[in-house]
N, C-alpha and C positions, 0 to 999 in steps of 0.2 A: 504494500500500500504506500509506504513512504517513497518508494521509487516512482510510482505513478503520480503521486501528488507533486513530487519534485519537478516533473515535466510541466506541470501547470503553473508553477511559481511565477514565471514571467509572462504568462498569458494575459493579454489585455484586450477585452472585447467591449470596452466602454463606448467607443465611437459607434460601432455597428448597433449596439443596443440603444444608444441615445437617438440614433437616426432611424430606428425601426418605426415605420409609419402606422402600424396597427396597434391594437390593444395589447397590453403586456401586464402580467401580474407576477410579482415576486412575492412568494410566501416563504418566510423564514422563521425559525424558532428563535425567540429572544435569548435563550440560554445556550444556543449552539456555540460550540467552541471552534467550529470550522468555518461557518458562513455567518457573518454579522451584517448589520445594516450598512456599515462602511464599505463592504465588499460589493454592494449592489449598485447598479447604475440605472437611471431612468431617463427618458426623454422629457421634453416639455409638455405641459398640459395634462389634462385629466385622463388621457388614454393609457398612461403608464402609472401603475400603482405598486407601492411597497406595503406589505402588511406583516408586521411582526406578531407572532403568536406567543402570548405569554405562557410561561411555565412549560415551554417546549424546547427541545434541543434540535439536533440536525434532522430529525424526522417529525415535524409538527403533525403530520397526518397520523402518526402512531401515538404521539404524546397527547394531542388534543384533537381527536378526530372530528368531533361535532363542530367545534369552532373553525377548524380548517375547512371542513365541508361547507359551512355557512359562508365563509369568506369567498370561496371559489364560486359558490352558487350566486352570491350577490354580484360578483364580477361578471358572471355570465348572464346576469339578468333574470335568473330563476330564483327569486327571493322566497319561493314557497318552500318551507322546510317541514 
């Protein structure tokens, strides 16, 4: 795993992400030790969203499944839960 992660150390996809014209949702666990808010990029406007899931690590869908599902559903416009 460390060898694979080392390959990603210098990867920088901020520009393509910021320029992405469509809707984009980043969901991350606020307690994750691998991916934090500072590691995520968004473009301008409301089409790009960042949502931190409280009390979740690097797998927010496993740590907080209901909250994560609701966040994704709202983003997709399916607010029926």
